[in-house]
C-alpha positions as CSV (number, residue, x, y, z in Angstrom):
1,M,110.5,-34.3,-11.9
2,Q,107.9,-34.7,-8.9
3,T,105.0,-37.1,-9.1
4,P,101.7,-35.7,-10.3
5,A,100.5,-35.7,-6.6
6,A,103.2,-33.1,-5.8
7,R,102.0,-30.0,-3.8
8,L,103.0,-26.5,-4.6
9,T,103.3,-23.9,-1.8
10,R,101.9,-20.3,-2.1
11,D,105.5,-19.0,-2.7
12,E,106.1,-21.6,-5.4
13,L,102.8,-20.6,-7.1
14,E,103.7,-17.0,-6.9
15,F,107.2,-17.5,-8.2
16,G,105.9,-19.7,-11.1
17,L,103.3,-17.5,-12.2
18,K,105.6,-14.4,-12.3
19,E,108.0,-16.6,-14.3
20,I,105.4,-17.4,-16.9
21,V,104.3,-13.8,-17.2
22,Q,108.0,-12.6,-17.5
23,R,108.8,-15.2,-20.2
24,L,105.7,-14.4,-22.2
25,E,106.5,-10.7,-22.0
26,E,110.2,-11.2,-23.0
27,R,108.9,-13.1,-26.0
28,G,106.3,-10.6,-27.0
29,E,103.7,-13.4,-26.7
30,P,100.2,-11.8,-26.2
31,A,98.5,-14.1,-23.6
32,E,95.8,-14.1,-21.0
33,L,95.6,-16.3,-17.9
34,R,92.3,-16.4,-15.9
35,I,92.9,-18.1,-12.8
36,V,90.3,-20.2,-10.6
37,G,90.3,-22.7,-7.9
38,G,92.8,-23.1,-4.9
39,A,95.6,-21.1,-6.5
40,A,93.4,-18.2,-6.9
41,I,92.3,-18.5,-3.3
42,S,95.8,-19.1,-2.1
43,L,97.3,-16.1,-4.0
44,W,94.5,-13.5,-3.6
45,H,92.2,-14.5,-0.6
46,N,94.0,-16.7,1.9
47,A,97.8,-16.4,2.3
48,A,97.7,-19.1,4.9
49,R,96.0,-21.8,2.6
50,G,97.7,-25.0,2.4
51,A,99.6,-26.2,-0.7
52,T,97.8,-27.1,-3.9
53,Q,98.6,-29.3,-6.9
54,D,98.3,-26.8,-9.7
55,I,97.1,-23.5,-11.0
56,D,93.7,-24.1,-12.7
57,A,93.1,-21.4,-15.5
58,A,91.4,-20.6,-18.6
59,L,94.5,-19.8,-20.9
60,S,94.6,-17.9,-24.2
61,P,96.5,-19.0,-26.4
62,A,96.6,-22.2,-24.3
63,D,99.5,-23.8,-26.2
64,A,101.8,-20.7,-25.8
65,V,101.0,-20.4,-22.1
66,L,101.5,-24.2,-21.5
67,D,104.7,-24.4,-23.2
68,V,106.2,-21.7,-21.1
69,A,104.6,-23.4,-18.0
70,K,106.4,-26.6,-19.0
71,E,109.7,-24.9,-19.2
72,V,109.3,-23.6,-15.7
73,A,108.2,-27.1,-14.5
74,V,111.3,-28.7,-15.9
75,E,113.6,-26.2,-14.2
76,Q,111.8,-26.4,-10.9
77,G,111.2,-30.2,-11.0
78,W,107.4,-29.7,-10.9
79,P,104.8,-31.8,-12.5
80,D,104.2,-30.8,-16.3
81,D,100.6,-30.0,-15.6
82,W,101.3,-27.6,-12.6
83,V,99.5,-25.1,-15.0
84,N,96.4,-26.5,-16.7
85,D,93.0,-25.7,-18.1
86,K,91.1,-28.7,-16.8
87,A,88.7,-26.6,-14.6
88,Q,87.5,-24.5,-17.7
89,I,84.5,-27.2,-17.9
90,F,83.4,-25.9,-14.4
91,L,83.1,-22.3,-15.2
92,P,79.5,-20.9,-15.1
93,S,77.9,-21.2,-18.5
94,G,76.6,-17.8,-18.6
95,M,73.0,-18.9,-18.7
96,G,72.1,-17.4,-15.3
97,A,71.9,-13.9,-14.1
98,R,75.7,-13.8,-13.9
99,G,78.1,-15.3,-16.2
100,E,82.0,-15.4,-15.8
101,E,83.3,-12.6,-13.7
102,W,87.0,-11.7,-13.7
103,E,89.2,-9.1,-11.8
104,T,92.3,-8.1,-13.6
105,V,95.2,-8.3,-11.3
106,Y,97.9,-7.6,-13.8
107,A,98.1,-6.1,-17.3
108,S,100.9,-5.1,-19.6
109,G,100.8,-4.5,-23.1
110,T,101.3,-8.2,-23.7
111,V,100.1,-10.3,-20.8
112,T,97.0,-10.1,-18.7
113,V,96.3,-12.0,-15.5
114,K,92.7,-12.2,-14.2
115,V,91.4,-13.9,-11.1
116,A,87.8,-15.2,-10.7
117,S,85.7,-12.7,-8.8
118,L,85.0,-13.6,-5.3
119,D,81.3,-14.3,-5.9
120,M,82.2,-16.7,-8.8
121,L,84.8,-18.6,-6.6
122,I,82.2,-19.1,-4.0
123,A,79.7,-20.4,-6.6
124,M,82.4,-22.7,-8.1
125,K,83.3,-24.0,-4.7
126,L,79.7,-24.7,-3.9
127,Y,79.4,-26.6,-7.0
128,A,82.5,-28.6,-6.4
129,A,81.4,-29.3,-2.8
130,Q,78.8,-31.6,-4.2
131,R,81.5,-34.0,-5.1
132,R,84.5,-33.0,-2.9
133,A,83.0,-31.8,0.2
134,R,86.0,-32.0,2.5
135,R,88.4,-30.3,0.1
136,E,86.0,-27.3,-0.3
137,Y,85.1,-26.8,3.3
138,E,88.3,-24.6,4.3
139,D,88.0,-22.6,1.3
140,L,84.2,-21.8,1.7
141,R,84.5,-20.7,5.3
142,V,87.2,-18.2,4.1
143,L,85.3,-17.0,1.0
144,L,81.9,-16.8,2.6
145,A,83.3,-14.7,5.6
146,E,85.2,-12.4,3.2
147,R,82.0,-11.8,1.1
148,G,80.0,-11.3,4.3
149,I,77.5,-14.2,3.5
150,S,76.0,-15.5,6.8
151,S,72.9,-17.5,5.8
152,M,72.1,-20.4,3.7
153,A,69.6,-18.3,1.7
154,E,72.3,-15.7,0.6
155,A,74.6,-18.5,-0.4
156,E,71.9,-20.4,-2.3
157,A,70.9,-17.0,-4.2
158,L,74.5,-16.5,-5.1
159,F,74.8,-20.1,-6.5
160,E,71.7,-19.8,-8.4
161,D,72.9,-16.6,-10.1
162,F,75.9,-18.7,-11.6
163,Y,74.4,-22.1,-11.9
164,P,70.6,-21.7,-12.6
165,G,68.6,-24.8,-12.3
166,D,71.4,-26.6,-10.4
167,D,70.4,-27.5,-6.9
168,L,72.9,-28.1,-4.1
169,N,73.0,-31.8,-2.9
170,D,72.9,-32.7,0.8
171,T,76.5,-33.0,1.0
172,A,77.0,-29.4,-0.2
173,Y,74.3,-28.1,2.2
174,R,76.1,-30.0,5.1
175,I,79.4,-28.4,4.3
176,L,77.9,-25.0,3.6
177,G,76.1,-25.0,6.9
178,I,79.5,-26.0,8.8
179,A,81.4,-23.3,6.9
180,L,78.8,-20.6,7.8
181,E,79.1,-21.5,11.6
182,N,82.9,-21.4,11.5
183,P,83.9,-18.3,9.4
184,E,87.7,-17.6,9.1
185,R,89.3,-14.3,7.9
186,P,92.9,-14.9,7.2
187,A,95.5,-12.5,6.0
188,V,95.9,-11.7,2.4
189,H,99.0,-10.7,0.6
190,A,98.3,-10.4,-3.1
191,P,101.2,-11.1,-5.5
192,E,102.8,-8.0,-7.1
193,F,104.1,-8.3,-10.7
194,G,106.7,-6.2,-12.3
């Protein structure tokens, strides 16, 4: 098994996610995976994004999904927590003009996979940039360009919609300004299930 700092490529993320879906379906286990963070960006917004440590997701039922994910981890030599629900605490509270927003990218009679909306990903990345500025810069420049946001005011308004009453700190403003000045539109190749 790799160390917890192991990085998973986009291809590995896609393979692992498809394995989870297939195994849950084979077992007839109803489940929902709502994906956020770097994995969501790598798989649906930036095919050229560098590797990430994990798939951050809201999982239901969490135990069933995590059990299957651990099976895949053992077989592939990946960390046990390559799929986890730690990012759930950073999801928008729903107290603002907009709550959680998800796009369904796969649905069978048993398993549903959703990805955070582009706007919600941007808001979450701005929220995270207050603590981890450097890690969020590359993602923000891609997401902001994809959404067509070109000003601080537009980004602030979007952030306020999801995190009302929270102000961006100086670090987040600095990263946001640099990201807006350096937009990037990479290729996207969304995974196909089935």
